[in-house]
N, C-alpha and C positions, 0 to 999 in steps of 0.2 A: 566167815562175815565179820567185819570189824563194827565196833560198838563203840559210841562217842559218848563224852561228857562235854558238855561246854557251857560256857557263860557268855550271857549277852549284856550290854549296857542298854538300858531303856533311855527314851529320850529326856525323861525327867530325872537320869542319873543314877537311877538304882541298878541293881544288878539280878539277873535271874539265871538260875542254874538249871538246865535239863539234861535229859538222854535221848539219844536218837541214833537209827542207823544210818542217817542221810543229813549230814550237817546242812549242807544248801538247801535242801528242801524244806528242812524245819526252819530255818533263819526267814526263807519266803513265806511259810506258813505263818509265823510270829508277825511279819511285815504286812500281810494280808488281813491279819486280825481272825486267822483259824488256828492259830497256835493256843498257848496256854491263857485262861482267862486273866492271869496277871498282866501278862503282855500286852493284850488287846486293847486297853486304854494308854498304853504307854509307848504307841509306834512314833517313829521307827524304832528298831532294834538294831545293833550293831554288836557283831561278833567280836569278842574280846580275848577268848580262851577256849583251847580245845584240847581233849585227851584222848588218845586211842587206846580200846581194850580190846581182848581177845575173846571175851564173854560178856553176856549180858549181865549175870551176876556180878561180875567184878565191876562192870561200868555202872550199874545202880547201887552198888555199896560206896562207890566212890563219889556218886551224886549226892547220895545221903550226906556223906562227909563234908562235901563242900557246903551244900544247903546249911548244915549245921553250925557252919562256922560265922564269925561276925562279919561285918562289912570289911573290916581292916584285914582279917583273914583271908578273905576272898580277893582282896586288891592286891595281896602279896602274889596271887597267881599271874596278874595282869601284866604285861609290859608297859613300861614308862611311857612309851609314845603310844598315844590313843588311836595311829594310823595303824599299827601292827598288831598281829593276833598272837598270842603265847600259845606255843604248841607242847604237849608233852606226850611222848610216842613210847614211855616205858612200861605201861601196861600191856604191850606187846608180849614183853619178853618175860621169861619165868624169873620168880623170886632169887632163885640163884645167882643170876647174872648180877644183883646188886646188893650192895651191902646190907647185911641185916641189923647192923649196930643200932642200939636205941638212940644213939646221938644224931641219927639221921632222920630227916622227915620223911613220913610215910608218902607224903603227896608228891616228892620229888627226888627220887634216890641219888645219893651222893650229895643231896644239899644240906646244909646245917639245920637242924631242927629249930626253927624260928616261926613256924606257921601257925600255931595254935592259939 
């Protein structure tokens, strides 16, 4: 089973980060008012970023890391074009397939560390 961490942009411009096993269903729930309390009053929401992970624990750890970021830190994950969705599939691969060098960001392997 694939686990996802996602970032949606709410109608007021705020960003919400969540975890799910079905992104389409979860976005529909947010837009129906059945998602998180935070998004219920900020509909509609638009999917802006999604990451794929091979375990629930990895996805939920990553969700916490993203939620802990400043808005600027979250925005670095988003594509510049608001009509596009950023996607990261690196969570589906083992850590030894990517550089472990501390000069690289833990959120996007191979990307210079500038997201903190």
